[in-house]
C-alpha positions in Angstrom: 80.4 109.5 112.4 79.5 106.5 114.8 82.2 104.0 114.9 80.4 100.5 115.3 81.2 97.8 117.9 82.2 95.5 115.3 82.8 96.1 111.3 83.3 93.1 109.0 86.1 93.6 106.7 85.4 95.6 103.2 86.9 92.9 101.2 89.0 89.8 101.8 92.2 88.0 100.3 90.3 85.2 98.5 88.5 88.1 96.4 91.6 88.7 94.7 91.8 86.6 91.5 95.6 86.1 92.0 95.0 82.9 89.1 94.4 85.5 86.6 97.7 87.9 86.9 99.1 88.3 83.4 102.7 87.6 84.3 104.0 88.9 81.2 103.0 92.2 82.1 104.7 92.4 85.4 107.1 89.7 85.9 110.2 91.8 84.2 109.2 95.1 86.1 112.1 95.3 88.8 110.7 98.4 89.8 107.1 97.4 90.8 108.7 94.3 92.5 110.5 97.1 94.8 107.4 99.0 95.4 105.2 96.1 96.5 107.9 94.3 98.5 108.3 97.6 100.6 104.9 98.3 100.9 104.0 95.0 102.4 106.5 94.6 104.7 105.3 98.4 105.9 101.6 97.3 106.1 102.4 94.1 107.5 104.2 96.0 110.6 101.0 97.4 111.1 100.3 95.2 114.5 103.3 96.7 116.0 102.2 100.4 115.1 98.7 99.3 116.6 100.0 98.0 119.9 101.6 101.5 120.4 98.8 103.3 119.5 96.5 101.1 122.3 99.0 102.1 124.7 98.8 106.0 123.5 94.9 105.7 123.4 94.6 103.9 126.6 90.7 104.6 128.1 89.4 106.0 125.4 87.2 103.1 124.2 86.0 104.4 120.8 89.5 104.8 119.4 91.2 101.7 121.1 88.1 99.6 119.8 88.2 101.0 116.3 92.1 100.4 116.0 92.0 96.8 117.5 88.5 95.5 116.0 89.1 97.4 112.2 92.0 99.2 111.4 94.8 96.9 112.5 93.1 94.0 110.9 92.7 95.8 107.6 96.2 97.0 107.4 97.5 93.8 108.5 95.7 92.3 105.4 96.8 94.9 102.9 100.4 93.4 103.5 99.2 89.8 103.3 97.4 90.6 99.7 100.5 91.9 98.6 102.8 89.6 100.0 100.5 86.9 98.1 100.7 88.9 94.9 104.3 89.0 95.0 104.5 85.3 95.6 102.9 84.7 92.6 105.1 86.9 90.2 108.5 86.5 91.8 108.2 82.9 94.0 112.0 82.8 94.1 111.6 86.0 96.8 112.3 85.1 100.3 109.7 87.3 101.6 110.2 85.9 105.4 113.9 86.6 105.7 113.5 89.8 104.0 110.8 91.3 106.3 112.8 89.9 109.7 115.6 92.0 108.5 113.4 95.0 108.1 111.7 94.4 111.1 114.7 94.1 113.1 115.8 97.7 111.8 112.2 99.5 111.3 110.9 98.4 114.7 113.7 100.2 116.4 112.1 103.2 115.3 108.5 102.8 115.6 107.7 103.4 119.2 105.6 105.2 121.4 108.2 107.9 122.0 107.8 108.7 118.4 104.1 109.8 118.8 103.4 113.4 119.2 102.9 115.0 122.7 99.0 115.1 122.9 96.7 112.9 121.6 95.1 115.7 118.9 98.3 115.9 117.3 99.1 112.4 116.7 95.5 112.1 115.4 96.6 114.7 112.9 99.9 113.4 112.2 97.8 109.9 111.6 96.1 111.8 109.0 99.1 112.4 107.3 99.9 108.9 107.2 97.0 108.0 105.8 97.0 110.5 103.3 100.4 109.0 102.2 99.4 105.6 101.8 96.2 106.7 100.2 97.8 108.6 97.6 100.5 106.1 97.1 98.1 103.4 96.3 96.2 105.6 93.7 99.3 106.4 92.1 100.3 102.8 91.9 96.6 101.9 90.6 97.0 104.1 87.9 100.6 102.9 86.6 100.3 99.3 87.2 100.6 97.6 83.9 98.9 94.6 85.1 95.1 94.3 85.8 94.7 92.2 88.7 97.8 94.7 91.0 95.4 97.6 89.4 92.1 95.9 91.2 94.6 95.4 94.6 96.0 98.6 94.8 92.6 100.2 94.0 91.2 98.2 97.2 93.7 99.4 99.3 93.0 102.8 98.7 89.6 103.0 99.1 90.5 101.5 102.6 93.1 103.8 103.4 90.9 106.5 102.4 87.9 105.5 104.6 91.1 105.1 107.4 91.7 108.8 107.1 88.1 109.5 107.6 88.0 107.9 110.9 91.6 109.4 112.1 90.0 113.2 110.9 86.8 112.2 113.1 89.0 111.3 116.0 90.7 114.6 115.6 87.7 116.3 115.4 86.7 114.8 118.6 89.7 115.5 120.6 90.1 119.4 119.2 87.2 120.8 121.2 88.3 119.3 124.7 91.6 121.3 124.3 91.7 123.5 121.3 95.2 122.9 120.0 96.7 126.1 117.9 96.5 125.8 113.8 100.5 126.3 114.2 101.0 122.9 116.6 98.9 121.5 114.1 100.9 122.5 111.1 104.3 121.2 113.0 103.0 117.6 113.6 101.7 117.1 110.2 105.3 118.5 108.9 106.9 116.1 111.6 104.9 112.9 110.2 105.6 114.1 106.5 109.1 114.0 106.9 109.0 110.5 108.6 107.0 109.3 106.0 109.1 110.2 103.6 112.9 109.8 104.9 112.3 107.0 107.1 109.3 104.4 106.3 110.4 104.5 102.6 113.8 104.1 102.5 114.1 101.5 105.3 111.6 99.3 103.4 112.7 99.8 99.9 116.5 99.3 101.1 115.6 95.6 102.7 113.9 95.0 99.7 116.5 95.7 97.3 119.0 94.0 99.8 117.3 90.8 99.1 118.7 90.8 95.7 121.9 92.2 96.0 123.0 91.2 99.6 126.6 92.9 99.3 124.9 96.3 98.1 125.7 99.7 100.0 123.1 101.4 101.5 124.8 104.6 100.6 125.9 103.3 97.1 124.9 104.5 93.7 122.7 101.6 92.6 120.7 101.7 95.7 120.2 105.7 95.1 119.4 105.4 91.5 116.7 102.5 92.2 115.1 104.6 94.8 115.3 107.8 92.6 114.0 105.6 89.7 110.9 104.4 91.6 110.1 107.8 93.4 110.0 109.1 89.9 107.3 106.6 88.8 105.3 107.5 91.8 105.6 111.3 91.5 105.1 110.7 87.6 101.5 110.0 88.5 100.9 111.5 91.7 97.7 112.9 92.6 98.9 116.3 94.4 95.6 117.9 94.5 94.2 114.6 96.7 97.1 115.1 98.6 96.7 118.7 99.3 92.9 118.5 99.9 93.6 115.8 102.6 96.5 117.7 104.2 94.8 120.8 104.8 91.7 119.4 106.5 93.3 118.9 109.8 94.2 122.9 109.6 90.5 123.7 109.5 91.1 126.7 107.0 88.5 129.0 106.0 87.1 128.3 102.2 88.9 131.5 101.0 92.2 131.0 102.8 92.2 127.3 101.4 91.3 128.7 98.0 94.5 130.5 97.9 96.8 128.4 100.0 95.9 124.9 97.9 97.5 125.9 94.5 101.4 126.9 95.7 100.9 123.6 98.0 99.8 121.4 95.4 102.9 122.5 93.2 105.5 121.9 96.1 103.9 118.7 96.9 104.7 116.7 93.6 108.5 118.4 95.0 108.8 118.1 98.3 106.8 115.0 99.5 108.2 112.8 96.7 111.8 114.4 96.0 
């Protein structure tokens, strides 16, 4: 894969027909509100993630250049596009205030110390993150009841799949420089899966929920019920086979081994990744 010096964004916020949103189809859907608010928070924080990665990959002009010129801008655009959608459907939501509270908490755990020990392993871990976002937005596009939201989710999903391909390309670039054992790669994949599942989603959803229920208890029944409901919604439409294919790729298994490993992992993915 040739990483170009400058790449224009595949789409722009102005391409989304927000004026055509059918409010009757989505305004009453609290579960979708929580998912979109949480997603917008995480996407918008990509500028912080980019700074961490630029520091980690200092000296590698190919990786750092792509992160700075392309990845950061597209990720932040995702957050802006989701925020714009939320503003049209739920104009009473104080996005800025809720995001500041999310940022104050999440920025404490989003540090370079949380990255993997080597560049190769971190690139494998980034494949997990992009797998998670790509499959999430594909799921959202499938169950979204409103056409403009389906279009937006599909556009973001396409970006995330492309981002995955770049991170995998960079992973393959580093692997021959200091071959990394398959078990080490598997460990990196597992660690990032746990982080994505238990940290990013929980923190973002909590601050979205707290915006409506400021006196709620984070360990209370109401928040836990909401978390379970939105997780179940995604799980019901989750493209497990897509997730498994993207997870297995950095392990570089033989076709025969991948054939035998994929089915049981696909079954586990629906239960373990999203439980």
